[in-house]
N, C-alpha and C positions, 0 to 999 in steps of 0.2 A: 414371375420372379425377374426384379429388375438386378441385372451385372454391371456395374460400372466397369469399363474398359478404356485406355488413353488412346483413342481413336476421334477424328475430327467429324463425326456424321452420325447419324442414325438408322439403325436398320433395324431387322427382325429374323429369324429364324422359323419356319414351321416345321416342326417334325411332325413327320404324315404317321411313322410307325408309334411315338408317344402321343400325339395329339395335345402336348403340351407348348403352346407359346413361349418362346423367350426372346423376350427383350433385348434389347443391347441399348444403354444408353452411351456415348460415342461422345467425346468433347473435345481434344485436344488433337496433336497433330502428329500422326504416325502413319503417312502414306504408305508405307511398306506392308503393315500388319494390317491396313485396312483393304490392301486391295488382295492380301492373301485371304481374311474374311468373304471379300467378296466372290473369290475364285471358289472357295471351299461352298460355301452356300448357294453358289448357282451352279455349279456343277455335279453336286455329290446328288444320288438319287433321292427322294425324298424329302430334299430341302426346296424351298422356292421364297426369292429374295421380297422383301415387303416394306414400305415405309412402316417405321414407327408409328404409331399413331399419339399424341401429345396432348397430354390435357390442355384444354383451350378454356382460360378464366373467365370468360362472357359466355358460355354455357347458362351460367344462375342468370343471368339477367334474358336471357331469351324462355330461360323455362318460366319466369317469373312473368314477362310478358303475355305467355301465352296460356295464363291464369286469369288476366283479367283484361286483354284486350284482343277484338277483333280478327284482327292481321296482325302479322309480326313478319317484318323485311330484315332479312339478314342481307346485308350489302358491304360488300369489300371487291376488288381485283379478282380476275381469275385465278385459279389454283392456290387461292391462299389457304381452303380447309372449308367451306360453306357448304358444299355439298358432304361431305363426311360428316361434318358435324352435325347438320339436322336430321340425317338419316338415324345418328344414336338418338335423338332430340325425339324423333317425332314417331320412332316404335312402327310397328305392323300395324297399330290401328290407323294411321292415315295413309289414305292413297297417297304413292309418290308419282310424279310427271313433270319430265325435263321437256325443257323445249330445244334443247341440242338435240333430240330425235326430231327426224323430220318429216313424221307423220304426224306426231305429237304438236306441233310447230303450226302445220297448214290446219289441221283442224281446230287450233286456239286461236288463229288468224282468224280462216274461214266464218267460224259462227262462233264468238266468244261467249256467249249465251248459252246456247245447246251445250258448250265444251264443260259447262261448269253444271249442267241440270242433273239433278239428284247426288251430286257429291254434297259428301256430308262434310268432311274434315279432310284437308288436302296440302300438301307439300307440292307446291309447282317451283321447280327449278329454273334458273335463268329467265326471269320473266320479263325482262327487260327487250326478249326477244319479241313479244309480242303485245306491247302496252295497249293494244284492243281491249288486252284481259283487266286491268283495271278498272273501268266503267261496269264490268259487269261483275267483278265482285264488290263494290262498293254497293249496286243494285243487290247483290246476294246476303250481304253482311247485314242491310239495314231491312231488309224481312226477316231474316232470322240473327239474331243480335248477341248470341251465345259466344264467350271468348275462346279466343285459338280453333276459329274455323277456316285459318288459310295460315298458311307458315310459308313465304314465298323467299328464293334468295335473287338477288341479282347483283350481274359483275359489273351495270352503269348506274351512276347516282340516277334515280330514276325522277329528282326533281329538278335535273340540270336536261333533262331530255325535249324538247319540243311536243314531241308527240303526245306527250301526256297531258292530257287535258282538265286528268282530276286526281289531286295525289293521297286521295283517302283522307284528308285530314280529320283529325278525333277519331278516328276509324281505326289506323296503323301506327304502330311503333316502328322506327328503324334503328337497328342493331351493327354497329359496324362491325366487322369482321376483316383485320388485317394480315398482312403473311405474320407469324410466328413472331414473339417479341424473345428476347433474350432470357425473361425471367420464366417462360414458358417451353423454351430447350433446357433449360436448367432443371426446370421443375419444380419454381419456387415461386411463389404468387407474390408480385411485388406490389407493396403497399405505398410505393412512395410518391407520389402524388398526395396520398391521404393523410402521410404524415407530415410532408411539406405544408399542407394546407393548413395543418394544427399547428404548426410550427417549433414541431419536435423536432430536436437534434437528428441530423441525419445518422442513419445508419448504412453500413457497409455489408454488400452482398457477397457471396463468393468472388473472391480479388479475380480479375482478369486484365493481367497489365502486360505494356508491351508488345511483343510481338502475338500473342494469344489476343489481346483486345483488339489489335490489326485484325485478325484470321477471324475473329468473332465479328466484324465491321463492316468488313468484305463478301463474307459468306451471305449476308440477309436472312431473310425468314421465311422464304419459299420454301413448303416440305419436300418438293419434287427437286430443286436446285441442293437442299441440305443432303437429300440421298445419293449426290452423286462426288465420287471421293477425290477425283483431283480437279483442280481449278480449268484447266483448259474444258474439261466437261463442264463443269457449274456455268462457265461462263458462254459457251455454245448453248446449254439450254436457255439462258439469257434470250442469247439472239432469237433462237425459234420461237419464245415467246413472244416477243415485239412483234414480229412476221404475224404469228396467229391474230395478235390483237390488233393491226393493220388488218388483214383480209377477212378476217370476220366480222370482230366488235366493231367497229369503227363504222362497217357498212352498215350496222344494225340501227345504230342511232343516231346520226349524222347524216348528210349529205356531201361530202367533199368532192369537191372537183378536182384536187390535185392529191389525190390516194397517193399515188407512188412518191409525193415529196413526204409523205408524214415522216418516216422512219430519220431520215436528212435534217427534220425541223426535232424530232427528238433528242439524236446526237447534240444539235446546237444548245436545245433546252438543258441538256447535261451538263453541257459548257457553263454552263450561266446558274448552275444549283447552290443554292446557297446566299445567291445575290439577291436585290431589289430587281426586281422585273423589268425590264425594258426591252418592249414590244419591238419597238423598232432596230434595236441592234441583235435581239437573235432572229428577226427575218430576215434582216439585208443578207447574212450570212446563208440563208437557206433559200435566197429567192425569193424573198414575200414580201408585203409589205404591213404595215404594222395592225392594220385592219382586220388580214385575212391571219396574220399570226396571231392575234388577242382570239379572234372565233377558232381558229384548230388547237391552240393551247388548252381552252374548256374543254374541247375532246378528250385530250388526255386526261385533265381533271375528271371528266365523270368518266373516267374508267377505273380512277383511281391511282393511277400511274405518279401522277406527278401532284402539288399543292400550293396553291397561294397562300399566306400566310399576311393576314390581314394586320396593320399595325395598328400598336397601342397606342393609345394620345389620350389627354388631360387638358383641360383647360388651365390649369395651374402653369403648364410648358407653352414657349412659343418655339417656334422654326421647329416643329417637327416634320419627321418625313412621312408623306401619307401613302407612298408606295406600298404594294405589298410586295412581301420577299418571297422566293421560290423553292421550293425542295422536293425531292421527289420522297415519293412514298416508302421507297426501301432501298437499303443502303447497297445491297448486292447489286440491285438493276443500276443502279446508277453506276457503281462501279466497272461491271462490265460494259454499259455504254460508254463507259469512257481508256476501258482499257487497260485498268489498274489493278495490279495481282499483289499479293503479300510480299513477294520478293521484291518488286519493283518500289513498295513503300520502305519496306525495311532498307533501302539504298538511298531515297529521297525522299522525307515525307512532306514533299512541299504540297503535293494534291490531296494529303490522307485532311486534312483540316477540314473541308468542305461536306466528305462524304463522312466525318463523322460527327459534323453538324448535322446531316440529313438523319444520318443513324440514331441521335439522342432526340432529333424531333420525333422521329416515326416512332421511337420507344416511348416517348410521352403520350403520342396519341393512342396507341396501343393501350396502355396500363390506364389511360383515361376511361376506355370504355369499360372498364372493368370496377373504376374506384366509386366508391361510394357518394362521397361530395362530387357534386358538380361542377365542369369547370370548362372555360373557352382559355385558347389558346392563340398568342400573338406576337408579334415581336416589336421594337422598340427600338425605334433611331433620331435621333436630329441630326440637323444640317450642319452641325459643326463636327461629325462622324461619332461623336456618342452614342452608344448600344449597348443592349442587352438581347442576345441571341434566344431568348425564349419568354414571354410574360405567361402566367397562367393567371386569368382571372376569375373569381366566381360571382353567383350572380348576386351575393350581396354586398359585391366592390372590394372585394379584399383579393391583394395582389402577392403575386409571388414572384423571382427572377430567376433565371437562369443563364450565365454565361458559360461559355464552351472554349474549354482549350485542350491543344493534342499533345504538350508537353507534360514535363513529370515534375515542373513545379508551377510555383503562382506567387506573384508576387503582388504589393500592395496597387500598382497601375491596374491590373485584371478588375479589379473592383469598381474603378470609376463609374462604367454605368450602370450597375445597381447600385452605387451612393446615389446617384443623380436620380434614379426612380424612385426610390427608399423618400427621399426627400419632397420628391412631388407628390408620393401615396400616403403622406403622413402616417396615422395609426392604422392606415387600411393595408401597409405594408407588414406581411405574414414573415417571407426568410430571403433570402439571398443567397445564389451557390453560384461556386465557381467549379464547374465539373472538370473533373484533371486526370491523366493518366498516373495516380498516384493510387496510395492504400491507407494514408490517414485524412482523417476528418480534423481541419486544424480551425479554430475558429479565429472569427476576423472583426469581431466586436458590433453589437447593435444587431443581430439577426443574420450577419453576414457568417459565411461559411464556404472554407474549400473543401472539395466533398470527392472522393476517390469516383468516377463515373460507375463503378460497381454498385455504386448505392442504388442505382435505376431498379438493379434485382433482390433489391432488400426486400423481406417481407414484412 
């Protein structure tokens, strides 16, 4: 049974006596009541706290891939929910191995062929820790070509790991799983991208405005962080999360001479989030040259911490900027790296714009993972400073644009970049939105709209 309560996290209580799982979906801000609930559920005999299992909308895509593809890889950052999801999907008929177990990892590395011998169908968790297994898996699925042989998870982008000699091209489908999207937290499957690429008028989802929007943006999407009630506890989780990434995962995928400098570099990267990538500027503050900075930033990309968004361009426009743009893949992690809390934003919204842009970019990436229409995400900027924060491009060449505004109102000036994009694309332009902190969809002519940020989680 789902009970809606006015609190800002999601938890559940298991009543041993009645054996009924009672899940509580908790949304807005009431820390005193939340602390009371945590105290009761954590101390009363017969109850134990557990994180609520949210529905992941990419699940259908994984299940379909297992029906027609020999190897399926679910990739995304640590603690994004990969293991929980694949355990639900695989069931008892598939053997389960995790390479976070030292004995299993040693066996997979020392004799990958022997490790797979006799296995019919299996889940291998955190496969990036033993890339030697991938060649053995290729040999195995070439011998037995039944679909659904191996379901893998990876907390690093295998295609960017130098030690991976064979990417299982044609044999493996990769499905991204990022931290929770806002629509998954709210329990409403977003069709935002499909609606936009169909040229439909934007639809408003559950309206979240002002202080509530700030709260939703800064908390991020990592389930473990969401389960922590107070902001200092959430930020503490993010700090320890980065420490664990540096101490374990970076060692697994790359040879880093300046490992101790990686946390400092990530802090410098966080200060440049939402900006064009400038390796020299980022590196100088961390004591690195631009070559080393580029190399180390790609490591954070491989671990799904940051993303460099490539520029969109066309031959019809000259003087376009061809530098990528830098984003984090979770706004909560970015906020924690910069030490920003909801209380600070309510006093001064100056720093909120870059975090909001990261939030919306990551939401688009998450929604794209389960949308029916295929698309790629870019940014657009010319040398005169005209820009569109997000450009969505389809394989057929159709284009939609999104400009992001942290304010509660929109002016005609906010559409300048979208109008330039529309002129360049012509008939291939589908729609342009200025997403803002409001509650009404306002037409601006010829496929342009001012639309609430809440449209992102409209079904």
